[in-house]
C-alpha positions as CSV (number, residue, x, y, z in Angstrom):
1,M,73.4,-46.7,29.1
2,S,75.3,-43.8,27.6
3,Q,73.4,-41.1,25.8
4,I,73.5,-41.2,22.0
5,V,74.1,-37.9,20.5
6,G,74.0,-36.7,16.9
7,S,71.2,-37.8,14.6
8,R,69.6,-41.0,13.5
9,L,71.2,-40.6,10.0
10,D,74.7,-39.7,11.4
11,P,75.4,-40.4,15.0
12,W,78.8,-38.7,14.7
13,V,77.5,-35.4,13.4
14,E,78.2,-33.5,16.7
15,S,81.8,-34.8,16.7
16,Y,82.8,-33.4,13.3
17,A,85.3,-30.5,13.1
18,A,83.6,-27.1,12.5
19,R,85.3,-26.9,9.1
20,T,83.3,-29.8,7.8
21,A,80.2,-27.6,7.7
22,S,81.6,-26.0,4.5
23,M,82.3,-29.4,2.9
24,T,79.5,-30.0,0.4
25,V,79.1,-32.2,-2.7
26,S,80.0,-30.3,-5.8
27,E,77.7,-29.7,-8.7
28,I,79.9,-31.9,-10.9
29,R,80.1,-34.9,-8.5
30,S,76.4,-34.9,-8.1
31,L,76.0,-35.3,-11.8
32,F,78.2,-38.4,-12.2
33,A,75.4,-41.0,-11.5
34,V,73.3,-39.8,-14.5
35,A,75.9,-38.2,-16.8
36,S,77.9,-41.4,-17.0
37,R,75.0,-43.4,-18.5
38,P,75.7,-44.3,-22.1
39,E,72.4,-42.9,-23.4
40,V,73.1,-39.5,-21.9
41,V,75.4,-37.1,-24.0
42,S,77.5,-35.6,-21.3
43,L,78.8,-32.1,-21.9
44,A,79.5,-31.9,-18.2
45,G,82.7,-33.7,-17.1
46,G,86.2,-32.5,-18.1
47,M,87.6,-35.9,-18.7
48,P,90.6,-36.0,-21.1
49,Y,90.3,-38.3,-24.0
50,V,93.0,-40.8,-22.9
51,S,92.0,-43.3,-25.6
52,A,94.1,-41.1,-28.0
53,L,97.2,-42.3,-26.2
54,P,99.4,-44.9,-27.9
55,M,98.2,-47.7,-25.6
56,D,100.7,-50.3,-26.9
57,Q,103.6,-48.0,-26.1
58,M,102.1,-47.1,-22.7
59,A,101.9,-50.9,-21.9
60,D,105.5,-51.4,-23.0
61,T,106.6,-48.5,-20.9
62,V,104.9,-49.8,-17.8
63,S,106.1,-53.4,-18.4
64,R,109.7,-52.3,-18.9
65,L,109.5,-50.2,-15.7
66,I,108.3,-53.1,-13.6
67,R,110.8,-55.5,-15.1
68,E,113.8,-53.2,-14.7
69,R,113.0,-51.0,-11.8
70,G,110.1,-52.7,-10.1
71,A,111.7,-52.9,-6.7
72,V,112.2,-49.2,-6.6
73,A,109.0,-48.2,-8.4
74,L,106.9,-50.1,-5.8
75,Q,108.8,-48.7,-2.8
76,Y,108.5,-45.5,-0.7
77,G,110.1,-42.5,-2.2
78,S,111.0,-38.9,-1.5
79,G,108.4,-36.5,0.0
80,Q,109.5,-33.9,-2.6
81,G,109.3,-36.2,-5.5
82,D,111.6,-38.1,-7.8
83,P,114.7,-36.0,-8.8
84,T,114.7,-37.3,-12.4
85,L,111.0,-36.4,-12.8
86,R,111.6,-33.0,-11.3
87,E,114.3,-32.4,-13.9
88,Q,112.0,-33.4,-16.6
89,I,109.3,-31.1,-15.3
90,T,111.6,-28.2,-15.8
91,E,111.7,-29.1,-19.5
92,V,107.9,-29.3,-19.7
93,M,107.7,-25.8,-18.0
94,A,110.2,-24.4,-20.5
95,E,107.4,-24.8,-23.0
96,V,105.5,-22.0,-21.2
97,G,108.6,-19.8,-20.7
98,I,109.5,-20.9,-17.2
99,H,113.2,-21.5,-16.4
100,A,113.4,-23.1,-13.0
101,H,115.6,-25.4,-10.9
102,P,114.4,-28.9,-10.0
103,D,115.0,-28.3,-6.3
104,D,112.1,-25.8,-6.3
105,I,109.5,-28.3,-7.5
106,V,107.3,-30.4,-5.3
107,V,105.6,-33.4,-7.0
108,T,102.1,-34.1,-5.9
109,A,99.2,-36.4,-6.5
110,G,97.8,-34.2,-9.2
111,S,97.7,-30.4,-9.1
112,Q,94.6,-30.6,-6.9
113,M,96.9,-31.9,-4.1
114,A,99.3,-29.0,-4.8
115,L,96.4,-26.6,-4.5
116,D,95.3,-28.2,-1.2
117,L,98.9,-28.0,0.2
118,M,99.1,-24.3,-0.7
119,V,95.9,-23.5,1.0
120,R,96.9,-25.5,4.1
121,V,100.2,-23.6,4.3
122,F,98.8,-20.1,3.8
123,V,95.2,-19.8,4.8
124,D,93.7,-19.5,8.3
125,P,90.0,-19.6,8.9
126,G,88.5,-16.2,7.8
127,D,91.4,-15.3,5.5
128,V,90.4,-14.1,2.0
129,V,91.2,-15.8,-1.2
130,L,90.5,-13.8,-4.4
131,V,89.2,-15.9,-7.3
132,E,87.8,-15.2,-10.7
133,A,84.1,-15.0,-11.3
134,P,83.4,-17.8,-12.2
135,S,86.2,-20.1,-10.9
136,Y,87.2,-23.8,-10.9
137,V,84.8,-25.8,-8.7
138,G,87.6,-28.0,-7.3
139,A,89.5,-24.9,-6.1
140,L,86.4,-23.5,-4.5
141,G,85.9,-26.8,-2.6
142,V,89.5,-26.6,-1.2
143,F,89.1,-23.0,-0.1
144,S,85.8,-23.7,1.6
145,A,87.2,-26.8,3.3
146,Y,89.9,-24.6,5.0
147,Q,87.3,-22.0,5.9
148,A,88.6,-19.3,3.7
149,E,86.4,-16.4,2.7
150,V,86.3,-16.6,-1.1
151,V,85.7,-13.3,-2.9
152,H,85.0,-13.4,-6.6
153,V,86.6,-10.8,-8.9
154,A,85.0,-9.8,-12.2
155,M,86.3,-11.2,-15.5
156,D,85.9,-9.8,-19.0
157,E,86.6,-11.2,-22.4
158,Q,90.3,-11.1,-21.6
159,G,90.1,-12.9,-18.3
160,L,90.6,-11.5,-14.8
161,N,90.0,-7.8,-14.8
162,P,93.0,-6.0,-13.1
163,A,91.0,-2.8,-12.3
164,A,88.4,-4.9,-10.6
165,L,91.1,-6.9,-8.8
166,D,92.7,-3.7,-7.5
167,E,89.4,-2.2,-6.4
168,T,88.4,-5.4,-4.6
169,I,91.7,-5.5,-2.8
170,Q,91.4,-1.9,-1.6
171,S,87.8,-2.4,-0.5
172,L,88.7,-5.6,1.5
173,R,91.6,-4.0,3.2
174,K,89.5,-1.0,4.3
175,Q,87.3,-3.6,6.0
176,G,90.3,-5.0,7.8
177,K,90.4,-8.3,5.8
178,K,93.5,-10.3,5.4
179,I,94.0,-11.4,1.8
180,K,96.3,-14.4,1.3
181,L,96.1,-15.5,-2.3
182,I,95.0,-14.6,-5.8
183,Y,93.9,-17.8,-7.6
184,T,93.8,-17.6,-11.3
185,I,93.7,-19.9,-14.4
186,P,95.1,-17.6,-17.0
187,S,95.3,-20.1,-19.9
188,Y,92.1,-21.6,-21.4
189,H,90.1,-20.9,-18.2
190,N,88.0,-23.5,-16.4
191,P,85.1,-22.9,-16.7
192,G,85.2,-19.7,-18.7
193,G,87.1,-20.9,-21.8
194,I,89.0,-17.6,-22.2
195,S,92.6,-16.7,-21.8
196,Q,94.5,-13.7,-20.5
197,G,96.7,-12.1,-23.1
198,P,100.3,-11.1,-22.4
199,S,99.5,-7.5,-21.4
200,R,96.6,-8.6,-19.2
201,R,98.9,-11.1,-17.4
202,Q,101.4,-8.3,-16.7
203,Q,98.7,-6.0,-15.4
204,V,97.4,-8.7,-13.0
205,L,101.0,-9.4,-11.9
206,E,101.6,-5.7,-11.3
207,V,98.5,-5.4,-9.1
208,A,99.4,-8.4,-7.1
209,T,103.0,-7.4,-6.5
210,R,102.1,-3.8,-5.7
211,N,99.7,-5.1,-3.0
212,H,102.1,-7.9,-1.9
213,I,99.7,-10.8,-2.5
214,L,100.9,-14.1,-3.7
215,I,99.5,-15.4,-7.1
216,L,98.5,-19.0,-7.3
217,E,98.7,-19.7,-11.0
218,D,96.9,-22.9,-12.0
219,D,97.9,-24.1,-15.5
220,P,96.7,-27.5,-16.5
221,Y,95.7,-26.5,-20.0
222,G,98.6,-24.2,-21.1
223,L,100.0,-26.6,-23.7
224,L,96.6,-27.3,-25.2
225,G,96.1,-24.2,-27.4
226,F,94.6,-24.6,-30.8
227,D,96.5,-21.9,-32.7
228,G,100.0,-23.3,-32.2
229,E,100.9,-20.6,-29.7
230,V,101.8,-21.5,-26.1
231,P,100.8,-18.8,-23.7
232,R,103.7,-17.5,-21.5
233,A,103.0,-18.3,-17.9
234,I,102.8,-15.5,-15.4
235,R,105.4,-17.3,-13.3
236,A,107.9,-17.0,-16.3
237,D,108.2,-13.3,-15.4
238,D,108.2,-13.4,-11.6
239,A,109.9,-16.2,-9.6
240,D,109.2,-14.6,-6.2
241,N,105.5,-13.7,-6.2
242,V,103.9,-16.6,-8.1
243,V,103.5,-20.2,-7.2
244,Y,102.9,-22.3,-10.4
245,L,100.7,-25.4,-10.4
246,G,101.2,-27.9,-13.2
247,S,99.7,-31.3,-14.1
248,F,100.2,-34.3,-16.4
249,S,96.5,-35.1,-16.2
250,K,95.6,-33.3,-19.4
251,T,98.8,-33.9,-21.4
252,I,99.4,-37.6,-20.5
253,A,96.7,-39.3,-18.3
254,S,94.6,-38.1,-15.4
255,G,94.5,-41.6,-13.9
256,L,98.2,-41.4,-13.1
257,R,97.6,-38.5,-10.7
258,V,100.9,-36.7,-11.1
259,G,101.1,-32.9,-10.8
260,W,103.5,-30.4,-9.2
261,A,104.0,-27.0,-7.6
262,L,106.9,-24.7,-8.5
263,A,107.5,-22.4,-5.5
264,P,110.1,-20.0,-4.0
265,H,112.5,-21.9,-1.8
266,A,110.9,-21.0,1.6
267,I,107.4,-21.9,0.4
268,R,108.7,-25.1,-1.2
269,E,110.1,-26.2,2.2
270,K,106.7,-25.7,3.8
271,L,105.0,-27.6,1.0
272,V,107.3,-30.6,1.4
273,I,106.6,-30.8,5.1
274,A,102.8,-30.5,4.5
275,A,103.0,-33.2,1.8
276,E,104.9,-35.6,4.0
277,A,102.3,-35.1,6.8
278,A,99.5,-35.8,4.3
279,I,100.8,-38.8,2.3
280,L,104.5,-39.4,3.3
281,C,105.5,-39.3,-0.4
282,P,103.8,-39.3,-3.8
283,S,103.6,-42.6,-5.7
284,N,106.9,-43.8,-7.0
285,Y,105.1,-46.0,-9.5
286,A,103.1,-43.1,-11.0
287,Q,106.1,-40.8,-11.0
288,F,108.3,-43.4,-12.7
289,T,105.6,-44.2,-15.3
290,V,105.4,-40.5,-16.2
291,S,109.2,-40.2,-16.2
292,S,109.6,-43.2,-18.4
293,Y,107.0,-41.9,-20.8
294,L,108.7,-38.5,-21.1
295,A,112.1,-40.2,-21.6
296,T,111.0,-42.7,-24.3
297,Q,107.9,-41.4,-26.0
298,P,107.5,-38.3,-28.3
299,W,105.4,-36.5,-25.8
300,R,105.4,-33.2,-27.7
301,E,104.0,-34.9,-30.7
302,Q,101.3,-36.6,-28.5
303,I,100.3,-33.1,-27.2
304,K,99.9,-32.0,-30.8
305,V,97.5,-35.0,-31.3
306,F,95.5,-33.9,-28.3
307,R,95.4,-30.4,-29.6
308,E,94.0,-31.4,-32.9
309,L,91.5,-33.8,-31.3
310,Y,90.2,-31.1,-28.9
311,R,90.1,-28.5,-31.6
312,E,87.9,-30.7,-33.8
313,R,85.6,-31.2,-30.9
314,R,85.6,-27.5,-30.0
315,D,84.6,-26.8,-33.6
316,A,81.8,-29.3,-33.4
317,L,80.4,-27.6,-30.3
318,L,80.7,-24.1,-31.7
319,D,79.3,-24.9,-35.1
320,S,76.4,-26.7,-33.7
321,M,75.5,-24.0,-31.2
322,K,75.7,-21.3,-33.9
323,V,73.1,-23.2,-36.0
324,L,70.9,-24.6,-33.3
325,M,70.8,-22.4,-30.2
326,P,67.8,-20.0,-29.8
327,D,68.2,-16.2,-29.9
328,G,69.5,-14.7,-26.6
329,T,71.9,-17.6,-26.0
330,T,75.6,-16.6,-26.0
331,W,78.9,-18.5,-25.4
332,T,82.6,-18.0,-25.2
333,T,84.9,-19.1,-28.0
334,P,87.8,-21.0,-26.4
335,S,91.2,-21.0,-28.2
336,G,92.3,-24.0,-26.2
337,G,91.5,-26.2,-23.3
338,F,88.3,-28.1,-22.6
339,Y,85.4,-25.7,-22.0
340,S,83.0,-23.1,-23.3
341,W,80.8,-21.0,-21.0
342,L,77.2,-20.6,-22.2
343,T,74.8,-17.9,-21.0
344,L,71.1,-18.6,-21.3
345,P,68.4,-16.2,-22.4
346,E,67.0,-13.9,-19.7
347,G,64.8,-15.7,-17.2
348,I,66.1,-19.3,-17.5
349,D,67.8,-20.9,-14.5
350,S,70.3,-23.5,-15.6
351,K,70.2,-25.4,-12.3
352,A,66.4,-25.7,-12.4
353,M,66.5,-26.7,-16.0
354,L,69.1,-29.5,-15.5
355,P,66.6,-32.3,-14.6
356,R,64.6,-31.6,-17.8
357,A,67.9,-31.6,-19.7
358,V,68.9,-35.0,-18.3
359,T,65.4,-36.3,-19.1
360,A,66.2,-35.2,-22.7
361,L,69.5,-37.2,-22.3
362,V,72.0,-34.4,-22.3
363,A,74.0,-33.1,-19.3
364,Y,76.0,-30.0,-18.4
365,V,77.2,-28.3,-15.2
366,P,75.1,-25.4,-14.0
367,G,76.9,-22.1,-13.5
368,T,76.1,-21.9,-9.8
369,G,78.7,-24.6,-9.2
370,F,81.5,-22.2,-10.1
371,Y,80.5,-19.5,-7.6
372,V,80.3,-19.4,-3.8
373,N,77.6,-16.7,-3.7
374,G,74.7,-18.2,-5.7
375,E,75.5,-16.4,-8.9
376,G,75.7,-18.1,-12.3
377,R,72.1,-19.2,-12.6
378,R,71.8,-18.2,-16.2
379,A,75.1,-19.9,-17.1
380,M,76.4,-23.4,-17.7
381,R,79.8,-25.0,-18.5
382,L,79.9,-27.2,-21.6
383,S,82.8,-29.6,-22.0
384,Y,83.8,-30.8,-25.4
385,C,86.9,-32.9,-24.6
386,Y,85.4,-36.3,-24.2
387,P,82.4,-36.9,-26.5
388,T,82.9,-37.6,-30.2
389,P,82.1,-34.7,-32.6
390,E,79.0,-36.6,-33.6
391,S,77.9,-37.0,-30.0
392,I,78.6,-33.3,-29.3
393,K,76.3,-32.3,-32.2
394,E,73.6,-34.6,-31.0
395,G,74.0,-33.2,-27.4
396,V,73.8,-29.6,-28.6
397,G,70.6,-30.4,-30.5
398,R,69.1,-31.9,-27.4
399,L,70.2,-29.0,-25.3
400,A,68.9,-26.4,-27.7
401,G,65.5,-28.2,-27.7
402,V,65.4,-28.1,-23.9
403,I,66.2,-24.4,-23.9
404,R,63.4,-23.7,-26.5
405,A,61.0,-25.7,-24.3
406,E,62.2,-23.7,-21.3
407,L,61.4,-20.4,-23.1
408,E,57.9,-21.7,-23.8
409,L,57.5,-22.6,-20.1
410,L,58.7,-19.2,-19.2
411,E,56.2,-17.5,-21.4
412,T,53.4,-19.7,-20.0
413,F,54.2,-19.6,-16.3
414,G,56.5,-16.6,-15.8
415,P,59.8,-16.6,-14.0
416,D,58.4,-17.1,-10.5
417,A,56.1,-20.1,-11.2
418,M,58.3,-22.3,-13.4
419,P,57.5,-26.0,-12.8
420,H,59.9,-28.2,-10.7
421,T,61.2,-31.4,-12.2
422,P,63.1,-33.9,-10.1
423,M,66.3,-35.3,-11.4
424,P,65.7,-38.7,-13.2
425,T,67.6,-41.6,-11.7
426,F,67.3,-44.2,-14.5
427,G,67.2,-46.9,-11.9
428,A,65.7,-50.3,-12.2
429,N,62.2,-49.1,-11.4
430,T,62.5,-46.0,-13.5
431,P,60.9,-45.9,-17.0
432,A,63.3,-46.3,-19.9
433,P,64.7,-42.9,-21.0
434,D,62.8,-42.9,-24.2
435,S,59.5,-42.9,-22.3
436,L,60.4,-40.2,-19.8
């Protein structure tokens, strides 16, 4: 009888690649089971409000596509992506000041795939990727999966701090570290809810080019500003030292999973090869659906609808927090996008507090999920894109009540003896939420 290795729970554990040790469940994914329940006001997930789309027109678009081009839409396609869609993507990027050629675009299954391909092409185990503090949890997962060393760089009220960026680069190079990428979300940051102004973007670009480090500019929210101004992308001012990641997830529909990377020619070739190895080709059906929508629907007007909808919900969040949050609580004021970053009063741990918040039927993402080094315990990300304004107000009221209760516990027990509360499951054998 052959010897069984591994563990009783996972007999294959000793066969996994070493890189799987850094593959862990994200803070957001672990929340889905409870945050998706109807009685819980979720300020956690960043789901776009796709119900605002003209569903009849979307249905007509898809029906016409299948009737007229079904045999092509349901077939394999190009590894680089449909040429017509790539041409249309250049028109979309023109909105953020980018003038590019369709040949330099690689269509991907969402910008998350583009991010994965970039890291696969550039990063060896142990290489350094510089990211903002805090940074998008999905990006941190990709960097960790490829065994990169992720180093956070300080942000201020204007976004990524160029002085801190330069100082970090010099310090790492003195240690003999190899820095491969600077990852940034300059417009309506996830999770910070802040944006880099034009001068700040130029300063960050200058630091990167002077140190010969490629910028990976992630821009899913750039068209979703609330003041009518569209921020100029960093890539608009430098075609050689910036790879731009775009997505239709926030401006059309996330379920279509269509994004792209705009890259210098040599990098583009590597991305196409990597994409073909991963998936052969992106979905023709999804690409043609997006392409047909862009060709037949007033997509700029629809983006304006999304802007107004998200602005109303942003206002509901900010107005409620201003009235209800206890002293010592602060937050960012986003001018676009989906998120605000809240900092709790001294001594409160957002991760430890989360089960008590869920018991009170409100959910958020603890700040620790947006760092690789354990920071962010006093912070949380609040998403206003999906709940109605009324639900947002109710959720903020519940959250404010939890924070006040936490302050009382802190005064009673002190920071080192706060009670532990398990996460409620709301399962069949769990008491109804109103009795928890």
